[in-house]
C-alpha positions in Angstrom: -19.6 9.3 -3.0 -18.2 8.3 -6.3 -21.1 5.8 -6.9 -23.6 8.5 -6.1 -21.9 10.8 -8.6 -22.1 8.2 -11.3 -25.8 7.5 -10.6 -26.4 11.2 -10.6 -24.5 11.5 -13.9 -26.7 8.9 -15.5 -29.8 11.0 -14.8 -28.3 14.1 -16.6 -28.7 15.0 -20.2 -26.1 13.9 -22.8 -24.4 17.3 -22.7 -24.0 17.0 -18.9 -22.7 13.4 -19.0 -19.7 14.3 -21.1 -18.7 17.1 -18.7 -18.8 15.1 -15.4 -15.4 13.6 -14.5 -17.0 10.7 -12.6 -19.2 9.7 -15.5 -18.0 6.9 -17.7 -19.1 9.1 -20.6 -16.5 11.8 -19.7 -13.6 12.3 -22.0 -10.6 14.4 -20.8 -9.6 17.1 -23.3 -6.1 15.4 -23.8 -7.7 12.0 -24.5 -7.7 12.1 -28.3 -8.0 9.2 -30.8 -4.3 9.2 -31.3 -3.5 8.2 -27.7 -1.5 5.0 -27.4 -2.5 3.1 -24.3 -0.1 0.1 -24.4 3.6 -0.1 -25.2 3.4 -3.4 -27.2 0.8 -3.7 -30.0 -1.2 -6.8 -30.4 0.2 -9.4 -32.8 -0.5 -13.1 -33.3 1.4 -14.2 -30.2 0.9 -11.8 -27.3 -2.8 -11.6 -26.9 -2.8 -12.4 -23.1 -0.3 -9.8 -22.1 -1.9 -7.3 -24.5 -5.3 -8.0 -23.0 -4.2 -7.4 -19.5 -2.4 -4.1 -20.4 -5.3 -2.9 -22.4 -7.9 -3.8 -19.8 -5.9 -2.0 -17.1 -5.6 1.1 -19.3 -9.3 1.2 -20.2 -10.3 0.7 -16.6 -8.1 3.7 -15.6 -10.0 5.8 -18.0 -13.4 4.4 -16.9 -14.0 3.0 -20.4 -13.8 -0.7 -19.7 -17.6 -0.8 -19.3 -18.0 0.0 -23.0 -16.4 -3.3 -23.9 -17.5 -5.7 -21.2 -21.3 -5.2 -21.8 -22.0 -3.0 -18.8 -22.7 0.0 -21.1 -24.5 -1.0 -24.2 -25.4 1.1 -27.2 -28.0 3.7 -26.3 -31.2 4.3 -28.3 -30.3 6.5 -31.2 -33.1 8.8 -30.3 -32.2 8.8 -26.6 -30.5 11.6 -24.7 -27.3 9.6 -24.1 -26.7 8.4 -27.6 -24.2 11.1 -28.7 -22.2 10.7 -25.5 -22.1 6.9 -26.0 -21.2 7.3 -29.7 -18.3 9.5 -28.9 -16.9 7.2 -26.2 -17.5 4.1 -28.4 -15.6 5.6 -31.3 -12.8 6.8 -29.0 -12.4 3.3 -27.5 -12.3 1.8 -31.0 -9.6 4.3 -31.9 -7.6 3.4 -28.8 -7.9 -0.3 -29.5 -7.0 0.2 -33.2 -3.9 2.2 -32.3 -2.8 -0.8 -30.1 -2.9 -3.3 -32.9 -0.2 -4.3 -35.3 -0.8 -3.0 -38.9 -1.8 -6.4 -40.4 -4.5 -6.8 -37.7 -5.8 -3.3 -37.7 -6.5 -3.6 -41.5 -9.0 -6.4 -40.8 -11.2 -4.6 -38.2 -12.0 -1.4 -40.1 -15.6 -2.3 -40.6 -16.3 -3.1 -36.9 -18.0 0.0 -35.5 -18.9 -1.2 -32.0 -16.2 -1.3 -29.3 -17.6 -4.4 -27.5 -17.9 -6.3 -30.8 -14.4 -5.4 -31.7 -13.1 -6.5 -28.2 -14.9 -9.9 -28.5 -13.8 -10.4 -32.1 -10.1 -10.0 -31.1 -10.6 -12.4 -28.2 -12.2 -15.0 -30.4 -9.4 -14.8 -33.0 -6.3 -14.5 -30.8 -7.0 -16.0 -27.4 -5.5 -19.5 -27.1 -7.9 -20.4 -24.3 -7.5 -20.2 -20.6 -6.3 -23.8 -20.1 -3.6 -23.6 -22.8 -2.4 -20.3 -21.5 -2.4 -21.5 -17.9 -0.4 -24.6 -18.9 2.2 -22.4 -20.7 2.5 -20.0 -17.7 2.8 -22.8 -15.2 5.5 -24.4 -17.3 7.4 -21.2 -17.6 7.2 -20.4 -13.9 8.6 -23.8 -12.9 11.4 -23.7 -15.4 12.5 -20.1 -14.7 16.0 -19.7 -13.3 18.0 -16.7 -12.2 20.9 -17.2 -14.5 22.9 -14.0 -15.1 20.1 -11.8 -13.7 20.4 -10.1 -10.3 17.8 -11.0 -7.6 15.7 -7.9 -8.3 15.4 -8.6 -12.1 14.7 -12.3 -11.4 12.0 -11.5 -8.8 10.3 -9.1 -11.3 10.3 -11.8 -13.9 8.7 -14.3 -11.6 6.3 -11.8 -10.2 5.1 -10.9 -13.7 4.3 -14.6 -14.4 2.5 -15.0 -11.0 0.3 -12.0 -11.9 -0.4 -13.5 -15.3 -1.4 -16.8 -13.7 -3.6 -15.1 -11.1 -5.4 -13.2 -13.9 -6.2 -16.6 -15.4 -7.2 -18.3 -12.1 -9.1 -15.9 -9.9 -9.4 -16.3 -6.2 -12.3 -18.5 -5.0 -15.2 -16.8 -3.3 -17.6 -18.0 -0.7 -21.1 -18.5 -1.9 -22.7 -19.5 1.4 -26.0 -17.7 2.3 -24.5 -16.9 5.7 -21.1 -15.2 6.1 -18.4 -17.9 6.1 -16.4 -18.2 9.4 -13.9 -20.9 8.4 -11.3 -18.3 7.2 -10.8 -20.3 4.0 -9.7 -17.4 1.8 -7.0 -16.2 4.2 -5.7 -19.8 4.4 -5.8 -20.1 0.6 -3.8 -16.9 0.3 -1.2 -18.1 2.8 -0.7 -21.3 0.8 -0.3 -19.3 -2.4 2.2 -17.1 -0.6 4.2 -20.2 0.4 4.3 -21.3 -3.2 5.6 -18.0 -4.3 8.4 -18.1 -1.7 9.4 -21.7 -2.7 9.3 -20.8 -6.4 11.5 -17.8 -6.0 14.0 -19.6 -3.8 14.1 -22.6 -6.1 15.0 -20.5 -9.1 18.0 -18.8 -7.4 21.5 -19.7 -8.5 23.5 -22.5 -6.7 25.4 -19.9 -4.7 22.3 -19.4 -2.6 21.9 -23.1 -1.7 22.8 -22.6 2.0 20.5 -19.6 2.4 17.7 -21.3 0.5 17.9 -24.2 2.9 17.9 -21.9 6.0 14.8 -20.0 4.8 12.9 -23.2 4.0 13.6 -24.5 7.5 12.0 -21.4 9.0 8.5 -21.7 10.6 6.5 -19.9 9.5 8.1 -19.0 6.2 8.6 -15.2 5.7 6.4 -13.5 3.1 7.7 -13.3 -0.4 7.9 -9.5 -0.1 10.1 -9.8 3.0 12.3 -12.4 1.4 12.7 -10.2 -1.7 13.2 -7.0 0.3 16.0 -8.5 2.3 17.5 -10.1 -0.7 17.7 -6.8 -2.5 19.8 -5.3 0.4 23.5 -4.8 -0.3 23.7 -5.4 -4.0 20.9 -8.0 -4.0 23.0 -10.6 -2.1 20.6 -12.9 -0.3 23.4 -14.0 2.0 23.2 -10.7 3.8 20.0 -12.0 5.4 22.2 -14.0 7.9 
C-alpha cells in the first residue's frame, strides 16, 4: 500500500507532492531548517558514527533518497522542481546543522545535498578496511572493568552494529532459490561469536559461569545470555 501511494505521489503535481505524507517530497510542518538530527556533530574523528546516525535520521524522514542518488535534481522547468528544491535545501540545512563550525564553514557553496554528502564522505571517511580493522581491534580488546553487565553489553553491541554496517550480510545470487540454508547458518555462527566475545570480556569473577555456558550445546543466544545476566543486579551467577 505504501509503495502504491509513493508511485501515485510521483504522478501528482508539485503542489500535491509536498502534501502527501507518503511522498519523499513531503515535509512535516515542524521539520524546519533548524532541526538537529544527531546529538554529536561531525568533526575530524567521528565520521563513521556520525554517518550511521545521520543516515538513520534521514531515512526516518524519507529523505535519504535525496543523497544516495535515488532522487536526482528535477528539470528546472518540470512540475517537481520546486518540491525537489525545497527538500534539497532542507536536507542541506539538516546536514549543516550536524557539522562542527570549522567544517560547516567549508561547505557553504555546495548547494546540492547529494554532492555535499559525497564531499563529506570523501574528506572524512578513513575507508572501510581501516575502519573495520579499528572496530575489530576494539571489540577484541574490550573488557568489562568497572561497568555492570548491562553497560558492558551495550558497549559491545554498539561495536557489533558498527562492524555489521561495514560488513553487510552475504546474499545468494543463484538464479534459482537457494536451498542450502547458508544465510541462517552464517547468522548462527555470527551469534556464536557474539556470545563468546561477550563472555570473554567479563571480569574474572565470572570465570566459572563463563566456562559453564561455553560447555553448553547449543550455546544460548546472546540476547538470552544478556537477559539472564541482567537479572538480580546484573549478576550472571544467578543463571545457575
